[in-house]
C-alpha positions, 0 to 999 in steps of 0.5 A: 500500500503506497503513501499519499500526500494530503491537503496540508502539504507545505512543499518544502520537499524534505520528503524528496531528499529521503525517498529511496526510489524517487517517487515524489514529484515534482522535485525542486530540480524540476520546472513544475516545482515552482508552480505546483500546488503540492507534491505527489507520491507515485503509487506505482513506484512507492515501496511503502517504506514510510521515510517520507512520512517520518520527515514531513514537518507538517504531518501531511503524508499518510499511508493510503490504508489509513486515510480518513473518508474525506481524504480518500480523493487524495489517492486519486489526486496523487495518481492523476499527477503521474498520469499527466506527468509520466516519468520519462527519465531514469529513477533519480534523474530529477533528484535535487542535489544535496541541500546547501546545509550539508554541502561537503566540507572543504579545507579552506574556510573563510573567516566566520560569516556574520549575517543579520536576517530581518524577519522571522517567517519561513524565508527568514528561518530557512535562510538561517538554517541554510547558513548555520547547518552548512559544513563548509563555512562557519556562520553566525546569524542574528535574527531581528523581528519587530514583534515580540513573537516569531513565525511570520505568516505561519503564525499570522497568516495560516488559517486557525483550523489548519493547525497541522500546517502550523506545525512547521514551526517545529523546524523553526524552533530547531534552527533557533537552538543552533549554536551561532543563532541569536534572536532579538524580538521587539526590535524594528529595523529602520526605527531601533537600528538602521540597515547601515548599522547592521552592516557595521556589525555583520558581513551581510543582511538578508531582508526576509520581511515578507509582503505587508501591503495589499493589492488594491482593486482600484474601484470606487468605494473601496475604502468605505467602512465595511470594505477591508483587505483580506490581509487585515481580516486574516491578521485580525483573526490570527491575533496580529498585534497591529490588527487586534483592535480592528472592528469588522461588522458581522451583522449582515447576513451576506458577505462578499469575498473578492478573489478565488485564491486560498486566502479567499477560501480561508476567509470564507470558511472562517466567516461561516464556520461553527463557533464550537469548531473555531473554539478548538483552534488557536484563533485569537480570543477577540475574533472568536468572540466576534465570530461566535456572534456573527450573523453571516450566513452566506459568503459569495466568493467572487472571481473575475474569470471562469471556473477553469481559472480559479486561483485556489489550489485543488487540496484547499478546494477539496477540503472546503466541501467537507465543512459540517453545516456548510453548503459549498455551491457554485452559481451557474453550471460548470462543465468538466469531462472525465479528463478535465483537471480535478479542480474543475471536476470538483467545481462541477460537483459543487455546481450540481449540489443543492442547498440544505435547509438550515445550512450556511453556505459558501457560493463560488461565483465566476465571471463577475468583475467588481466595479464599485463598493456601494453605500452612503456611509458604509458598504451596503452592496458590491456592484459587479459586471459580467466579465463576458456579458457586461451585465450590471448587477448589485450584490447586497452585502454588509461586508466586502473582503478584498482578497486580491493578494499581498504586496511587498513594501519598499525598504529604505535604501534599497531599489524597489520595483513598483510593478512586481512589488519586490526589491530588485535582485538577481538570485537574491543579491540586491542589484541596482536596476540602472547599472546592474551592479550589486548593492554590497552586503544586501540580500533578499529572500521570500516574498520581498524577493520573488513576490507574494507567491508560493506556499511555506515550503517554497521559501526553503529553496528560495532562501537556499538560492539566496544563501548560495549567492551570499556565500559565493560573494563571501568566498570571493571577498565581495562582502563588506567587513564589519567594523564592530566586534561581535559582542558590540551588537547585543550591547547596542540592542540593549541600549536601544531596546532594553525590553527586547526579547530573546530566543529563550523568551520566545520559547517561554511565551510559546510554552505559556500559550501552549499550556493555556491551550492545553487547559482549554482543549486548544492548540494554543491560546495566543497572547496578542498584547506585546506588553503581556508577552513581555510580562510572561517572558520576564516572569519566566526569567525570574523563575529560572 
């Protein structure tokens, strides 16, 4: 019986490296890897050894005979990939070379490489891991995060009910315990310490700060009260300190989510999910209280183009249909023959469903372009036009969530491409767009490097590419030489930010949250207030 990869695949491809028979694809060396929704196991080649399941950081791999009823379709999904992408090369031909972190040691080692990493999300931690686990160089990493907790979008972006996906934070915790790793939480680069100051104390800076802005729709009424970006709503229900105080009017029966990507599905699902089920997640307490009293019964998920262009991944769409007490429907017919992609076939199934009396519902509607948010003082409706027909319509609703995508923001002193919303770079090396020359010591990884695309594991190979570029520059003597001693930077942080927290403090906060969660049957109860997080860390230091 073969193994099967299921919904919460993070694409970090750890499983690829341990598979003895090359049955997991696409590998990072294959072209499809950059755009794949998930990884797949070839049922005809799998030898049932279980090595992949043992190393999966998010527990997404299971034996086919242990799949739950709602997971059975993943057997077909895995098999279909290989029907559509038959293996033509000999086994092992597409295996990614050994990760940089276990590169062969060499006799000549340059001086210890000191790198500052700005941010604490997946790209930041994967970059730190690549640097610290290498055998061919000695490295020290200083991670800086403006919030009192680490994790980035793993903590503040992944939906609360996707708790297995969040277990990738175990990988980050391992990195944070490596010799040579130092963390400063509650320190904002650009406010508390400047980028030039980072280079006074380090050979290089890796900016992995993600994408903190939103792509706008560019329509009238977009900024009316009741019209919000998905980024704001997701940050609110996930307990991001910057968004905890926001208010979302949940008093209307209908909400509209503009966009058909995974974030749009997350938002729709959270809006109609049963309060009891939400109460078993790590959703922020303030959001749980508000959503438990919500009047929203219907969420329309709006796509400009047809169903064959739905931006969500097949696993997320498949999982959406198994929500208890929620009908998932499609407004209008969807044609999909037996040879059509599974995503389209799933949409066709949803299109054939009929509403169940008493159920809440998510309605996927395609071919409708938003043209304006209507209302005198707040959002009361969304005006749309048929993308193909031009027919105008007004959809009454009390809440509009714009899930048009995340967008990177400029970093002071670095060249920025407004079109791609990324720092200008080549393979992670920041470059001047006019001359093409590198900006000494400056590198990027993650969304600020490549745009807001991909899943958690995509950042692993994105970060590996950046680190390879950085190390090459280090070997060639192209990095600036720090003017300060290694011990000077922690002293600078203590002077500038006496309340800054450390990696040990982060672990103390994590233990506290998990303990509170265990007491109430939840994965964790998040601390949202930075001052409260600081008090928890201080209390732990006092005890130990």
